[in-house]
VOGU-3710 file (C-alpha; in Angstrom, 3 decimals, decimal comma):
1> mkdmildyir> 8,252/-3,600/-19,243  6,140/-4,306/-15,976  6,186/-7,966/-16,357  9,615/-8,172/-17,619  10,856/-6,614/-14,446  8,412/-8,423/-12,167  9,496/-11,922/-13,759  13,293/-11,005/-13,314  12,560/-10,054/-9,683  10,542/-13,320/-9,127
11> neyldedeaa> 13,052/-15,452/-10,746  16,285/-13,820/-9,151  15,152/-12,632/-5,657  12,496/-14,919/-4,519  12,538/-18,678/-3,771  9,395/-21,061/-4,417  8,099/-20,558/-0,876  8,565/-16,742/-0,845  6,920/-16,184/-4,278  3,853/-18,309/-3,124
21> didlnentpl> 3,598/-16,012/-0,126  4,197/-12,562/-1,585  1,494/-10,780/-3,714  4,238/-9,268/-6,113  2,638/-6,509/-8,233  3,909/-3,150/-9,601  3,534/-1,494/-6,018  4,867/-4,049/-3,667  7,899/-2,321/-1,701  10,698/-4,325/-2,907
31> isggivdsfs> 13,701/-2,593/-0,787  11,600/-1,535/2,200  9,703/-5,069/1,999  13,155/-6,639/1,961  12,943/-8,414/-1,530  15,564/-6,347/-2,966  18,708/-5,741/-0,774  21,631/-3,327/-1,776  23,542/-5,899/-3,514  20,615/-7,061/-5,193
41> mvslkrflek> 19,822/-3,517/-6,360  23,131/-3,374/-8,291  22,385/-6,566/-10,038  19,001/-5,235/-10,763  20,384/-1,792/-12,041  22,880/-3,907/-14,463  19,769/-5,859/-15,842  17,983/-2,564/-16,642  20,910/-1,143/-18,416  21,491/-4,180/-20,451
51> kfvisipdae> 17,789/-5,007/-21,161  16,708/-1,401/-22,104  20,154/-0,309/-23,548  20,253/2,719/-20,864  22,828/4,182/-18,447  21,642/4,823/-15,015  23,732/7,076/-12,952  24,755/5,617/-9,396  23,272/8,838/-7,915  19,958/8,061/-9,411
61> aspaafdtvt> 20,246/4,295/-7,840  18,577/4,992/-4,886  16,696/2,737/-2,831  13,429/5,090/-3,398  13,916/4,536/-7,157  14,123/0,920/-6,826  11,525/0,410/-3,968  8,616/-0,511/-6,580  8,116/-1,844/-10,260  6,331/1,542/-10,675
71> simalvnrhq> 9,295/3,540/-9,543  11,585/1,386/-11,538  9,698/1,946/-14,751  9,447/5,899/-14,274  13,324/5,607/-14,075  13,893/3,476/-16,959  11,396/5,451/-19,009  13,020/8,827/-17,795  16,530/7,384/-19,149  14,912/6,100/-22,317
81> akkga> 13,752/9,513/-23,196  17,092/11,086/-22,511  18,644/8,510/-24,703  16,156/9,273/-27,559  16,666/13,137/-27,180
//
């Protein structure tokens, strides 16, 4: 899951020069680091919902929840668990 999300962010939100300059990993600040903005966060939310067949309520799609890949994975895991319950 981590690599899939990192690849999506790399391909969708970074150009080649940025990708070379940024050490993108699961703890890189995405929102607070300026990699993902509010518009990009919406497309990232849609990607996650489609890829993992979950529904993330808008109230939970906060900058804090989307600031790192680690926090994104926690959000996805919570909703996958809810779906399976």
